[in-house]
N, C-alpha and C positions, 0 to 999 in steps of 0.2 A: 504494500500500500504506500503510495507516495505521500509526501507531507501535505500536499493539497487535499488529497482524498481523506487523510486523517483529520485535517482541519474541518473539512466539509461535514464529515461524520460527527465530529465533536459539536459542531454548531447545530446539527439536526437534533442530537441528544439534548443539548442545552435548551433549545426551544421546546422540545417535546416535554421535558421534565417540568417546564413552567406553563405548559399549555399555551404557548405563544404562537403556534403555527397559524392560529386564527387571525393574527395580526400581521403575519409575514406574507402579505400579498406582494407581487412585484412592484406595484405602485407605492405601497408603504415603504418597502425596502429601498427603492430608488430615492424616495423623498428623504429618508433617514440618511442615506449615503451622501446626499447633497448637503444636508445639515452638518454632518461630520466633516466633509471636505471644507465647508466654510469655517468650521472651528479650527481646522488645520491652517487654513489661510490666515486666520486672525493672528496667529503667532508670528507671522512674517510682515504683518501690516506695519508700514512706516519704517521698516528696516532698510538699510542700504544693501546693495548686492553683497558687499563684503560682510556686513553684520549677519546676513542670512546664511553665510557660509561658515560662520564661527559662533555658533550659538553656545551660550554658557551651559554647563551641565544640567542645571535645573530646567532650563527652557528646552533643552534637547530631550529630556525625559518627558516633558509635557507634549512635545511634538511626536515623540514615539507613541504615546497613548493615542493621539489623534490618528496617526498613520494606522495603528492597529484597528481602531474603530472603522476607518474607511475600508480596510482590507476585509474585516469581518462582514460588514454589510455587503460588500461586493461579492464575496464568496457565497454568501447566503442567497443573494439575488441570482447569481449565475446558476447555483444549484437548482433553485425553483424553476428556472427557465430551461434547464437542461443544457446549459452552455459550459464548455470547458474553457475557463478563462486563459489558461496557458496556451492551448491550441489557438484560441481566438487572437491572443496577443502575437503569436508567431505569424499568423496569417496577416494581421494588420501591419506588422513590421515589413513583411514581404511586399505588401501593397505600397507602403510608404517608400520603400527602396526604389520601386518603379516610378512612383509619382515624383520623388525628389532625388534624382540621381546625384550622387556625391559630387561628381565633376561639374555639375551645373549649379548647385546650391551651397557648396562649401563656403563657410564663413558668413552666410547671409541668413537672416531671420525672415526674409520676405517669403510669402507664400506665392506659388505660381498658380 
């Protein structure tokens, strides 16, 4: 069993033990995911680029918690929809490699 599969199973058990499946619709999970992503972003609000790369240990722990929340909701949402997020990510990277060839976009943040 992969780590992702183990995490997915642990989340299923966590929700079942609390009778929370009734609340875990794709819509609700996507909404919760966005809320957690906003909480993650809040830690970086008003920081400079350099400050965002050198977070103090306490702030880094808080960011770690928010990243975990985002991941947990994303894994749960993908599970309910029957999506393998690792496979989906690999496919998306392959599409992005075609869409943004390195020799054409290197060093540029512009979208084509």
